[in-house]
C-alpha positions, 0 to 999 in steps of 0.5 A: 500499500503506497503512502502517497496520498496522491496515488491512491487506489480507486474501486474498481469492479474486480474482485482484487480491486474491490478487496483493494477498496478496504484501504481506499482511504489512504489519508487515514494512514497520516504522518503525525501531525506536521508543523505549518508549511511555507509553501505547496510544491509537491504531493507531500507538502499538499497532502500534509496540507488537506490532512492537517488544515484543522489542526494547522489553519493556513487561508494563505495556502488555499491558492498554493494548493490550488494552484498545485492541484491544477499543475498536477491534473489532480481532477483528472488525473484521479478521479477517484480523489475529485468529490473528496477533495472539492468537499475538503476545498467546500468547507474552506471556502464556507469558512473564508467567505470573505476570500471566494474572490481573490480565491475564484480569480485563481481557479479561473486560470486553472484547468477545465476539470479543475476549475469544474470541481473547485466552482462546484465546491462553491456552491455545495455542502459536502453533504450535498456532493455526498448526496450525489455519490452512490457508494457508500466508500466514496461518501465516507471519503467525503466525509472524511476530506471535510473532517480534515477541512475543519475538524466537525466531528459531525462528519465522523458521526456520518462515517461511524453511522455505517458501523452497523452493517459490518454484520450485513452478509448479503449486501456486498456494498454495504458491507465494504461501506462499513469495513472502509468505514471500521478500517479507516477510523482505526487507523485515524484513531492512532494519528488524530487525537480528535478522532480516538476522543470522538470513539471513546464518547461512542464507546462509553455512550453505547448502550447495544452490546455488539456496538460497543465491542467494535469500538473497542476493537476499532480503539485496540487494534491495529488498521492490518489487524483490522483488514485481516478480518474482513478479509477473512469474511469476504472469503468465508462469503466467497465459499459461500457463493457470494459475492462474486463479481 
């Protein structure tokens, strides 16, 4: 699994790529929060800017981020990232209305695809963007990117809400939505204190025993352990003649 955020795998129809979809949120494996950035001239810079914005708000780097995203043709070459990154910018644009006119000038200088998605970011909230997605896994991505922008834990609530489908054994899509939610929450809880604290609150307040066990597992196990469990479940279903593409 590559650590390069902007070379994230997309979920395709083949079986092996559906397995890989369990790790679609490569943003869920961040380094520990970096210091403030001086510039955005590399994938690593953009990665840190996106992953840690809520910890280190730097509106002065929004234009460099837009320009770099345009330079690497992020919205064209990495379609699976298009709406999640749009959601990230959507939050930023709503936070800094006074800067929209200036930022729009930068957007207008980018390639057509970059313009398309960033203009969409100016007119849609993350939840409106999520409503345009049929894939639950893609919606999870959108909510993660929105969370990274401002630390609003209501976006974590959306992801946590998918965990109820971990016991799903008929609808493969629902199970994968829950599985990617569980895996990404496990990974991010190790690197983001706010994610960990949110999960701990859920665990303290949970009523249903199975959900309490899920929260305990997320907080105590590694992403590799979670992934291995998901693979075992999928393999067992395959042996039953289910979940085949």
